[in-house]
N, C-alpha and C positions, 0 to 999 in steps of 0.2 A: 504494500500500500504506500503510495507516494503522498507526501504532505504537500499542501499547496504552498507555492512560493510566498515568501514574506513580501508585502507590498513595499514599494519605494515611495519617496515623497512625490515623485513624478506620477506614479500610479494613482496616488491619492489626490493629486491636483493641488498639493500644498506649495505655496510660494514661500520658500524659506526666508526670503528677504522681508516678507510682510508679517512674520510672526515675532512675538516677544521672546527673546532668548535670555535665560538666567545663567550666569557664569559662576563656576565653582570657586574661582579665585583669580589672582592676577599672575600666577606663575605660568611658564610656558606649557606645563602639562595639564592646564585647566581644561575642563569640558564645559560645554554649553548645552542646556536642556530647554526645550520648549514643549508646552502642553497644548495640543490642538485637538479639540473634541475628544474622541476616544483613543487618541494616539499620543505617544510621548516620543519626541525626537531628540537625538543626542548627536553632537558633533565635537570634534577637537577644537578647542578655543583658539589655538594658534593657526588653524586652517579652516576658517569659516566657510570657504568656498568648496571645501572637500566633501567627502562622503558623509551622508547623514544616516544614522541608524534609526530604525523605526521599531517601536515597542508598543504592544497594547498595554493596558493598565495592569493586567494580571502579571505579564512579564516584567513590567517596571517594578511592581511591588516586590516580586521575587528577587530582582536585582538589588533593590535598596535593602531588603532584609538580609541578603547575603553580604552586602558591604558592611552593614551594621554588625553582623555576626563575625566579621573578619574572614569570611570564606575565601577571599581573594588575596590575603596576605601571603607573602613568600615564606619560606622556611626560616624560623627564628624571629620573625617580626613580632609575634605575640609577646615575646619576652622583652623586646626593646621598648614597648609602649607602657 
């Protein structure tokens, strides 16, 4: 069984220049996030014209929960904090 392809901002008809982006910080590794209807968009803050990831709210909630639970930390990073 094949899963349907994830939509892109183009598939959804979203103009990324017309949405409000929230930035995670001022450092070069910052990300920007925009909430558009049932979609959450994320892009690299230092490359705003680059690729935009598209998440539904269930996927976004799982991502945020994983970040809060430090699921994405590298080896040994738990001890350093």
